[in-house]
Gaussian input, Z-matrix of N, CA and C with variables (Angstrom, degrees):
# hf/3-21g

backbone

0 1
 N
 C     1     B1
 C     2     B2     1     A1
 N     3     B3     2     A2     1     D1
 C     4     B4     3     A3     2     D2
 C     5     B5     4     A4     3     D3
 N     6     B6     5     A5     4     D4
 C     7     B7     6     A6     5     D5
 C     8     B8     7     A7     6     D6
 N     9     B9     8     A8     7     D7
 C    10    B10     9     A9     8     D8
 C    11    B11    10    A10     9     D9
 N    12    B12    11    A11    10    D10
 C    13    B13    12    A12    11    D11
 C    14    B14    13    A13    12    D12
 N    15    B15    14    A14    13    D13
 C    16    B16    15    A15    14    D14
 C    17    B17    16    A16    15    D15
 N    18    B18    17    A17    16    D16
 C    19    B19    18    A18    17    D17
 C    20    B20    19    A19    18    D18
 N    21    B21    20    A20    19    D19
 C    22    B22    21    A21    20    D20
 C    23    B23    22    A22    21    D21
 N    24    B24    23    A23    22    D22
 C    25    B25    24    A24    23    D23
 C    26    B26    25    A25    24    D24
 N    27    B27    26    A26    25    D25
 C    28    B28    27    A27    26    D26
 C    29    B29    28    A28    27    D27
 N    30    B30    29    A29    28    D28
 C    31    B31    30    A30    29    D29
 C    32    B32    31    A31    30    D30
 N    33    B33    32    A32    31    D31
 C    34    B34    33    A33    32    D32
 C    35    B35    34    A34    33    D33
 N    36    B36    35    A35    34    D34
 C    37    B37    36    A36    35    D35
 C    38    B38    37    A37    36    D36
 N    39    B39    38    A38    37    D37
 C    40    B40    39    A39    38    D38
 C    41    B41    40    A40    39    D39
 N    42    B42    41    A41    40    D40
 C    43    B43    42    A42    41    D41
 C    44    B44    43    A43    42    D42
 N    45    B45    44    A44    43    D43
 C    46    B46    45    A45    44    D44
 C    47    B47    46    A46    45    D45
 N    48    B48    47    A47    46    D46
 C    49    B49    48    A48    47    D47
 C    50    B50    49    A49    48    D48
 N    51    B51    50    A50    49    D49
 C    52    B52    51    A51    50    D50
 C    53    B53    52    A52    51    D51
 N    54    B54    53    A53    52    D52
 C    55    B55    54    A54    53    D53
 C    56    B56    55    A55    54    D54
 N    57    B57    56    A56    55    D55
 C    58    B58    57    A57    56    D56
 C    59    B59    58    A58    57    D57
 N    60    B60    59    A59    58    D58
 C    61    B61    60    A60    59    D59
 C    62    B62    61    A61    60    D60
 N    63    B63    62    A62    61    D61
 C    64    B64    63    A63    62    D62
 C    65    B65    64    A64    63    D63
 N    66    B66    65    A65    64    D64
 C    67    B67    66    A66    65    D65
 C    68    B68    67    A67    66    D66
 N    69    B69    68    A68    67    D67
 C    70    B70    69    A69    68    D68
 C    71    B71    70    A70    69    D69
 N    72    B72    71    A71    70    D70
 C    73    B73    72    A72    71    D71
 C    74    B74    73    A73    72    D72
 N    75    B75    74    A74    73    D73
 C    76    B76    75    A75    74    D74
 C    77    B77    76    A76    75    D75
 N    78    B78    77    A77    76    D76
 C    79    B79    78    A78    77    D77
 C    80    B80    79    A79    78    D78
 N    81    B81    80    A80    79    D79
 C    82    B82    81    A81    80    D80
 C    83    B83    82    A82    81    D81
 N    84    B84    83    A83    82    D82
 C    85    B85    84    A84    83    D83
 C    86    B86    85    A85    84    D84
 N    87    B87    86    A86    85    D85
 C    88    B88    87    A87    86    D86
 C    89    B89    88    A88    87    D87
 N    90    B90    89    A89    88    D88
 C    91    B91    90    A90    89    D89
 C    92    B92    91    A91    90    D90
 N    93    B93    92    A92    91    D91
 C    94    B94    93    A93    92    D92
 C    95    B95    94    A94    93    D93
 N    96    B96    95    A95    94    D94
 C    97    B97    96    A96    95    D95
 C    98    B98    97    A97    96    D96
 N    99    B99    98    A98    97    D97
 C   100   B100    99    A99    98    D98
 C   101   B101   100   A100    99    D99
 N   102   B102   101   A101   100   D100
 C   103   B103   102   A102   101   D101
 C   104   B104   103   A103   102   D102
 N   105   B105   104   A104   103   D103
 C   106   B106   105   A105   104   D104
 C   107   B107   106   A106   105   D105
 N   108   B108   107   A107   106   D106
 C   109   B109   108   A108   107   D107
 C   110   B110   109   A109   108   D108
 N   111   B111   110   A110   109   D109
 C   112   B112   111   A111   110   D110
 C   113   B113   112   A112   111   D111
 N   114   B114   113   A113   112   D112
 C   115   B115   114   A114   113   D113
 C   116   B116   115   A115   114   D114
 N   117   B117   116   A116   115   D115
 C   118   B118   117   A117   116   D116
 C   119   B119   118   A118   117   D117
 N   120   B120   119   A119   118   D118
 C   121   B121   120   A120   119   D119
 C   122   B122   121   A121   120   D120
 N   123   B123   122   A122   121   D121
 C   124   B124   123   A123   122   D122
 C   125   B125   124   A124   123   D123
 N   126   B126   125   A125   124   D124
 C   127   B127   126   A126   125   D125
 C   128   B128   127   A127   126   D126
 N   129   B129   128   A128   127   D127
 C   130   B130   129   A129   128   D128
 C   131   B131   130   A130   129   D129
 N   132   B132   131   A131   130   D130
 C   133   B133   132   A132   131   D131
 C   134   B134   133   A133   132   D132
 N   135   B135   134   A134   133   D133
 C   136   B136   135   A135   134   D134
 C   137   B137   136   A136   135   D135
 N   138   B138   137   A137   136   D136
 C   139   B139   138   A138   137   D137
 C   140   B140   139   A139   138   D138
 N   141   B141   140   A140   139   D139
 C   142   B142   141   A141   140   D140
 C   143   B143   142   A142   141   D141
 N   144   B144   143   A143   142   D142
 C   145   B145   144   A144   143   D143
 C   146   B146   145   A145   144   D144
 N   147   B147   146   A146   145   D145
 C   148   B148   147   A147   146   D146
 C   149   B149   148   A148   147   D147
 N   150   B150   149   A149   148   D148
 C   151   B151   150   A150   149   D149
 C   152   B152   151   A151   150   D150
 N   153   B153   152   A152   151   D151
 C   154   B154   153   A153   152   D152
 C   155   B155   154   A154   153   D153
 N   156   B156   155   A155   154   D154
 C   157   B157   156   A156   155   D155
 C   158   B158   157   A157   156   D156
 N   159   B159   158   A158   157   D157
 C   160   B160   159   A159   158   D158
 C   161   B161   160   A160   159   D159
 N   162   B162   161   A161   160   D160
 C   163   B163   162   A162   161   D161
 C   164   B164   163   A163   162   D162
 N   165   B165   164   A164   163   D163
 C   166   B166   165   A165   164   D164
 C   167   B167   166   A166   165   D165
 N   168   B168   167   A167   166   D166
 C   169   B169   168   A168   167   D167
 C   170   B170   169   A169   168   D168
 N   171   B171   170   A170   169   D169
 C   172   B172   171   A171   170   D170
 C   173   B173   172   A172   171   D171
 N   174   B174   173   A173   172   D172
 C   175   B175   174   A174   173   D173
 C   176   B176   175   A175   174   D174
 N   177   B177   176   A176   175   D175
 C   178   B178   177   A177   176   D176
 C   179   B179   178   A178   177   D177
 N   180   B180   179   A179   178   D178
 C   181   B181   180   A180   179   D179
 C   182   B182   181   A181   180   D180
 N   183   B183   182   A182   181   D181
 C   184   B184   183   A183   182   D182
 C   185   B185   184   A184   183   D183
 N   186   B186   185   A185   184   D184
 C   187   B187   186   A186   185   D185
 C   188   B188   187   A187   186   D186
 N   189   B189   188   A188   187   D187
 C   190   B190   189   A189   188   D188
 C   191   B191   190   A190   189   D189
 N   192   B192   191   A191   190   D190
 C   193   B193   192   A192   191   D191
 C   194   B194   193   A193   192   D192
 N   195   B195   194   A194   193   D193
 C   196   B196   195   A195   194   D194
 C   197   B197   196   A196   195   D195
 N   198   B198   197   A197   196   D196
 C   199   B199   198   A198   197   D197
 C   200   B200   199   A199   198   D198
 N   201   B201   200   A200   199   D199
 C   202   B202   201   A201   200   D200
 C   203   B203   202   A202   201   D201
 N   204   B204   203   A203   202   D202
 C   205   B205   204   A204   203   D203
 C   206   B206   205   A205   204   D204
 N   207   B207   206   A206   205   D205
 C   208   B208   207   A207   206   D206
 C   209   B209   208   A208   207   D207
 N   210   B210   209   A209   208   D208
 C   211   B211   210   A210   209   D209
 C   212   B212   211   A211   210   D210
 N   213   B213   212   A212   211   D211
 C   214   B214   213   A213   212   D212
 C   215   B215   214   A214   213   D213
 N   216   B216   215   A215   214   D214
 C   217   B217   216   A216   215   D215
 C   218   B218   217   A217   216   D216
 N   219   B219   218   A218   217   D217
 C   220   B220   219   A219   218   D218
 C   221   B221   220   A220   219   D219
 N   222   B222   221   A221   220   D220
 C   223   B223   222   A222   221   D221
 C   224   B224   223   A223   222   D222
 N   225   B225   224   A224   223   D223
 C   226   B226   225   A225   224   D224
 C   227   B227   226   A226   225   D225
 N   228   B228   227   A227   226   D226
 C   229   B229   228   A228   227   D227
 C   230   B230   229   A229   228   D228
 N   231   B231   230   A230   229   D229
 C   232   B232   231   A231   230   D230
 C   233   B233   232   A232   231   D231
 N   234   B234   233   A233   232   D232
 C   235   B235   234   A234   233   D233
 C   236   B236   235   A235   234   D234
 N   237   B237   236   A236   235   D235
 C   238   B238   237   A237   236   D236
 C   239   B239   238   A238   237   D237
 N   240   B240   239   A239   238   D238
 C   241   B241   240   A240   239   D239
 C   242   B242   241   A241   240   D240
 N   243   B243   242   A242   241   D241
 C   244   B244   243   A243   242   D242
 C   245   B245   244   A244   243   D243
 N   246   B246   245   A245   244   D244
 C   247   B247   246   A246   245   D245
 C   248   B248   247   A247   246   D246
 N   249   B249   248   A248   247   D247
 C   250   B250   249   A249   248   D248
 C   251   B251   250   A250   249   D249
 N   252   B252   251   A251   250   D250
 C   253   B253   252   A252   251   D251
 C   254   B254   253   A253   252   D252
 N   255   B255   254   A254   253   D253
 C   256   B256   255   A255   254   D254
 C   257   B257   256   A256   255   D255

   B1=1.4613
   B2=1.5551
   B3=1.2985
   B4=1.5002
   B5=1.5316
   B6=1.3155
   B7=1.5128
   B8=1.4845
   B9=1.3934
   B10=1.4174
   B11=1.4558
   B12=1.3191
   B13=1.4272
   B14=1.5205
   B15=1.3318
   B16=1.4368
   B17=1.5046
   B18=1.3275
   B19=1.5262
   B20=1.4788
   B21=1.3044
   B22=1.5512
   B23=1.4941
   B24=1.3250
   B25=1.5024
   B26=1.4171
   B27=1.3923
   B28=1.3830
   B29=1.4539
   B30=1.4383
   B31=1.4334
   B32=1.5034
   B33=1.4027
   B34=1.3679
   B35=1.5017
   B36=1.3804
   B37=1.3417
   B38=1.5166
   B39=1.3764
   B40=1.3688
   B41=1.5476
   B42=1.3067
   B43=1.4819
   B44=1.5296
   B45=1.3081
   B46=1.4877
   B47=1.4676
   B48=1.3743
   B49=1.3503
   B50=1.5613
   B51=1.3216
   B52=1.4550
   B53=1.5447
   B54=1.3020
   B55=1.4490
   B56=1.4658
   B57=1.3052
   B58=1.4762
   B59=1.4727
   B60=1.3468
   B61=1.4692
   B62=1.4842
   B63=1.3245
   B64=1.5161
   B65=1.6289
   B66=1.1501
   B67=1.5429
   B68=1.4694
   B69=1.3062
   B70=1.4727
   B71=1.5528
   B72=1.2869
   B73=1.4423
   B74=1.5266
   B75=1.3721
   B76=1.4748
   B77=1.4570
   B78=1.3900
   B79=1.4167
   B80=1.5564
   B81=1.4087
   B82=1.3600
   B83=1.4622
   B84=1.3101
   B85=1.5020
   B86=1.6194
   B87=1.3154
   B88=1.4558
   B89=1.4688
   B90=1.3980
   B91=1.4790
   B92=1.5187
   B93=1.2979
   B94=1.5740
   B95=1.5039
   B96=1.3285
   B97=1.4704
   B98=1.5500
   B99=1.3530
   B100=1.4032
   B101=1.5136
   B102=1.2803
   B103=1.4427
   B104=1.4838
   B105=1.3077
   B106=1.4443
   B107=1.5560
   B108=1.3623
   B109=1.5205
   B110=1.6297
   B111=1.2984
   B112=1.4436
   B113=1.3319
   B114=1.3430
   B115=1.4793
   B116=1.6113
   B117=1.2919
   B118=1.4447
   B119=1.6003
   B120=1.2960
   B121=1.4577
   B122=1.5601
   B123=1.3361
   B124=1.4743
   B125=1.5122
   B126=1.4283
   B127=1.3785
   B128=1.6400
   B129=1.3054
   B130=1.4461
   B131=1.5682
   B132=1.3588
   B133=1.5303
   B134=1.5914
   B135=1.2447
   B136=1.4295
   B137=1.5485
   B138=1.3181
   B139=1.5351
   B140=1.5065
   B141=1.2759
   B142=1.5652
   B143=1.5049
   B144=1.3173
   B145=1.4515
   B146=1.4350
   B147=1.3899
   B148=1.4738
   B149=1.5295
   B150=1.3438
   B151=1.5295
   B152=1.5272
   B153=1.3300
   B154=1.4286
   B155=1.5597
   B156=1.3122
   B157=1.4372
   B158=1.5508
   B159=1.3604
   B160=1.4449
   B161=1.5887
   B162=1.3053
   B163=1.5443
   B164=1.4947
   B165=1.3595
   B166=1.4801
   B167=1.4945
   B168=1.3033
   B169=1.5030
   B170=1.4670
   B171=1.2936
   B172=1.5014
   B173=1.5756
   B174=1.3532
   B175=1.3340
   B176=1.6648
   B177=1.3374
   B178=1.4566
   B179=1.5133
   B180=1.3240
   B181=1.3918
   B182=1.5421
   B183=1.2151
   B184=1.5286
   B185=1.4816
   B186=1.3003
   B187=1.4905
   B188=1.5336
   B189=1.3416
   B190=1.4126
   B191=1.6160
   B192=1.2368
   B193=1.5258
   B194=1.6110
   B195=1.2769
   B196=1.3715
   B197=1.4975
   B198=1.3477
   B199=1.4923
   B200=1.5941
   B201=1.1953
   B202=1.6585
   B203=1.5303
   B204=1.4083
   B205=1.4257
   B206=1.5388
   B207=1.2784
   B208=1.4060
   B209=1.5146
   B210=1.3289
   B211=1.4799
   B212=1.5082
   B213=1.3152
   B214=1.4428
   B215=1.5238
   B216=1.2981
   B217=1.4119
   B218=1.5029
   B219=1.3379
   B220=1.4818
   B221=1.5283
   B222=1.3246
   B223=1.4718
   B224=1.5442
   B225=1.2664
   B226=1.5191
   B227=1.4481
   B228=1.3537
   B229=1.4785
   B230=1.3998
   B231=1.3062
   B232=1.4846
   B233=1.4628
   B234=1.3710
   B235=1.4283
   B236=1.5892
   B237=1.3242
   B238=1.4629
   B239=1.5572
   B240=1.3749
   B241=1.4586
   B242=1.5243
   B243=1.3150
   B244=1.4355
   B245=1.5785
   B246=1.1935
   B247=1.4685
   B248=1.4690
   B249=1.3565
   B250=1.4346
   B251=1.6482
   B252=1.3351
   B253=1.4170
   B254=1.5695
   B255=1.3777
   B256=1.4415
   B257=1.4722
   A1=110.40
   A2=112.28
   A3=117.46
   A4=113.15
   A5=113.62
   A6=114.26
   A7=118.76
   A8=116.35
   A9=116.85
   A10=112.06
   A11=121.82
   A12=122.54
   A13=112.97
   A14=117.29
   A15=117.15
   A16=118.56
   A17=115.65
   A18=118.12
   A19=113.58
   A20=113.81
   A21=118.31
   A22=107.03
   A23=118.94
   A24=114.56
   A25=115.06
   A26=116.76
   A27=121.17
   A28=116.57
   A29=114.45
   A30=123.16
   A31=113.17
   A32=117.51
   A33=123.27
   A34=113.01
   A35=117.19
   A36=124.11
   A37=111.13
   A38=123.42
   A39=126.09
   A40=116.36
   A41=121.10
   A42=120.26
   A43=111.90
   A44=119.97
   A45=122.45
   A46=110.99
   A47=120.68
   A48=122.97
   A49=112.66
   A50=116.13
   A51=122.69
   A52=111.73
   A53=113.76
   A54=117.93
   A55=112.77
   A56=118.46
   A57=126.49
   A58=109.14
   A59=119.74
   A60=120.96
   A61=115.67
   A62=114.18
   A63=119.97
   A64=104.04
   A65=115.97
   A66=115.61
   A67=112.63
   A68=121.54
   A69=127.13
   A70=110.45
   A71=115.07
   A72=118.96
   A73=113.40
   A74=113.41
   A75=122.68
   A76=111.30
   A77=120.05
   A78=122.57
   A79=114.14
   A80=113.25
   A81=122.21
   A82=118.37
   A83=112.31
   A84=124.53
   A85=108.45
   A86=116.41
   A87=118.39
   A88=113.64
   A89=118.96
   A90=118.39
   A91=113.94
   A92=116.29
   A93=122.51
   A94=107.04
   A95=107.70
   A96=112.42
   A97=104.24
   A98=117.64
   A99=120.85
   A100=108.05
   A101=118.42
   A102=122.21
   A103=117.86
   A104=117.59
   A105=123.36
   A106=111.49
   A107=110.84
   A108=119.21
   A109=106.62
   A110=115.56
   A111=119.09
   A112=114.52
   A113=118.44
   A114=124.05
   A115=111.25
   A116=115.23
   A117=122.20
   A118=107.31
   A119=116.61
   A120=121.21
   A121=107.54
   A122=119.55
   A123=117.51
   A124=112.55
   A125=117.24
   A126=125.40
   A127=112.12
   A128=109.85
   A129=114.72
   A130=114.07
   A131=112.78
   A132=118.85
   A133=105.95
   A134=121.55
   A135=117.52
   A136=110.31
   A137=121.68
   A138=117.33
   A139=111.41
   A140=117.20
   A141=118.48
   A142=109.13
   A143=115.58
   A144=117.13
   A145=115.55
   A146=111.91
   A147=117.07
   A148=111.85
   A149=116.77
   A150=120.14
   A151=111.68
   A152=117.28
   A153=118.90
   A154=109.39
   A155=115.18
   A156=120.27
   A157=109.98
   A158=115.69
   A159=124.16
   A160=104.67
   A161=117.38
   A162=123.48
   A163=107.08
   A164=115.34
   A165=115.04
   A166=116.22
   A167=116.89
   A168=122.12
   A169=115.14
   A170=117.28
   A171=122.01
   A172=106.57
   A173=118.84
   A174=120.78
   A175=109.52
   A176=112.14
   A177=113.53
   A178=113.08
   A179=118.74
   A180=122.74
   A181=109.31
   A182=121.49
   A183=124.70
   A184=113.49
   A185=119.16
   A186=120.70
   A187=113.06
   A188=113.47
   A189=119.38
   A190=112.71
   A191=118.22
   A192=118.84
   A193=108.58
   A194=123.37
   A195=121.68
   A196=110.93
   A197=117.61
   A198=118.74
   A199=111.33
   A200=111.45
   A201=117.25
   A202=104.84
   A203=118.30
   A204=118.84
   A205=110.58
   A206=122.02
   A207=123.89
   A208=111.81
   A209=117.55
   A210=123.20
   A211=115.02
   A212=114.65
   A213=120.80
   A214=115.98
   A215=113.13
   A216=122.03
   A217=109.75
   A218=117.49
   A219=122.94
   A220=108.67
   A221=115.60
   A222=116.56
   A223=113.36
   A224=114.65
   A225=119.04
   A226=113.72
   A227=118.72
   A228=122.06
   A229=110.78
   A230=122.62
   A231=126.03
   A232=107.96
   A233=121.13
   A234=121.97
   A235=111.53
   A236=116.95
   A237=118.95
   A238=111.91
   A239=113.08
   A240=114.74
   A241=108.98
   A242=120.49
   A243=124.51
   A244=107.29
   A245=121.77
   A246=125.45
   A247=108.89
   A248=117.96
   A249=123.63
   A250=108.75
   A251=112.91
   A252=120.60
   A253=116.20
   A254=116.02
   A255=122.63
   A256=110.63
   D1=-4.38
   D2=-179.72
   D3=-57.07
   D4=125.96
   D5=178.55
   D6=85.59
   D7=-5.58
   D8=177.90
   D9=-81.41
   D10=141.52
   D11=171.18
   D12=-57.66
   D13=153.79
   D14=-178.13
   D15=-61.40
   D16=-30.61
   D17=172.98
   D18=-62.28
   D19=-40.78
   D20=178.25
   D21=-67.67
   D22=-43.71
   D23=-179.21
   D24=-62.22
   D25=-39.03
   D26=177.30
   D27=-64.63
   D28=-40.59
   D29=172.23
   D30=-54.61
   D31=-35.72
   D32=-176.40
   D33=-77.31
   D34=-48.48
   D35=-166.77
   D36=-88.30
   D37=-36.33
   D38=-179.75
   D39=-54.48
   D40=-47.82
   D41=177.46
   D42=-63.13
   D43=-35.45
   D44=175.89
   D45=-63.16
   D46=-45.38
   D47=-179.51
   D48=-63.40
   D49=-40.20
   D50=176.66
   D51=-60.13
   D52=-47.45
   D53=-179.90
   D54=-62.49
   D55=-43.68
   D56=178.13
   D57=-59.81
   D58=-43.81
   D59=178.59
   D60=-64.70
   D61=-36.70
   D62=-178.94
   D63=-73.08
   D64=-41.74
   D65=179.56
   D66=-67.20
   D67=-40.54
   D68=172.25
   D69=-57.80
   D70=-41.48
   D71=178.32
   D72=-64.83
   D73=-43.65
   D74=179.40
   D75=-64.99
   D76=-39.26
   D77=176.34
   D78=-62.79
   D79=-45.46
   D80=171.25
   D81=-49.51
   D82=-50.53
   D83=178.24
   D84=-66.36
   D85=-37.29
   D86=-177.23
   D87=-75.96
   D88=-27.23
   D89=-177.83
   D90=-98.15
   D91=-4.76
   D92=176.88
   D93=-129.57
   D94=148.92
   D95=169.10
   D96=-77.19
   D97=170.11
   D98=-176.24
   D99=-77.23
   D100=71.87
   D101=177.22
   D102=-72.45
   D103=164.54
   D104=174.89
   D105=-50.19
   D106=-46.44
   D107=-170.80
   D108=-64.42
   D109=-43.26
   D110=175.27
   D111=-56.42
   D112=-46.70
   D113=-179.62
   D114=-65.18
   D115=-36.18
   D116=175.64
   D117=-64.98
   D118=-47.24
   D119=-176.82
   D120=-64.86
   D121=-43.65
   D122=176.21
   D123=-61.12
   D124=-44.25
   D125=179.89
   D126=-53.53
   D127=-33.00
   D128=-179.55
   D129=-89.83
   D130=-30.71
   D131=-172.71
   D132=-84.51
   D133=-36.35
   D134=-169.10
   D135=-72.76
   D136=-37.47
   D137=172.70
   D138=-64.89
   D139=-39.62
   D140=178.60
   D141=-60.91
   D142=-44.40
   D143=177.87
   D144=-59.38
   D145=-43.01
   D146=175.68
   D147=-60.27
   D148=-49.76
   D149=179.05
   D150=-58.39
   D151=-38.04
   D152=-178.97
   D153=-67.79
   D154=-37.31
   D155=-179.30
   D156=-64.30
   D157=-46.43
   D158=-175.16
   D159=-62.57
   D160=-47.35
   D161=-178.75
   D162=-59.64
   D163=-45.63
   D164=-177.67
   D165=-66.89
   D166=-36.22
   D167=167.50
   D168=-58.01
   D169=-43.82
   D170=-178.30
   D171=-68.04
   D172=-42.94
   D173=-174.25
   D174=-72.30
   D175=-34.56
   D176=177.01
   D177=-64.23
   D178=-32.38
   D179=-178.82
   D180=-77.12
   D181=-25.31
   D182=-172.02
   D183=-103.63
   D184=-14.06
   D185=-178.64
   D186=-98.48
   D187=132.11
   D188=-180.00
   D189=-70.37
   D190=174.51
   D191=-176.89
   D192=-60.76
   D193=-46.51
   D194=-176.14
   D195=-68.01
   D196=-41.42
   D197=175.01
   D198=-61.41
   D199=-36.71
   D200=-177.61
   D201=-65.25
   D202=-50.13
   D203=-178.87
   D204=-61.03
   D205=-42.18
   D206=-179.02
   D207=-65.64
   D208=-42.22
   D209=171.52
   D210=-54.28
   D211=-52.90
   D212=174.92
   D213=-51.62
   D214=-48.22
   D215=-179.05
   D216=-61.38
   D217=-49.99
   D218=178.33
   D219=-54.46
   D220=-50.87
   D221=-173.74
   D222=-68.49
   D223=-31.35
   D224=169.83
   D225=-66.09
   D226=-39.89
   D227=172.92
   D228=-60.62
   D229=-48.09
   D230=-175.93
   D231=-67.21
   D232=-41.25
   D233=179.35
   D234=-65.06
   D235=-39.85
   D236=179.18
   D237=-70.40
   D238=-33.38
   D239=178.58
   D240=-68.95
   D241=-42.40
   D242=-176.75
   D243=-64.79
   D244=-35.94
   D245=178.32
   D246=-68.55
   D247=-43.03
   D248=-173.38
   D249=-69.05
   D250=-35.76
   D251=-178.55
   D252=-83.29
   D253=-11.97
   D254=-177.61
   D255=-81.88

């Protein structure tokens, strides 16, 4: 993704993320019955997902190319570090 404009990066990554989220939800629903706990988890998760999407759209519109690249690199570093420590 090095050197790609932020619109191209978003166009490449965003469909992948959406597909992964739909597949994860399908797996959760496939392995569990629709229990009260799952409904509670969805009730908590969906507003958080929506809020994150709105914040991401607002940030995307207001961050320049360099800021966007730095933000992505920091988020990737934090994500990798959390996986390594888990």
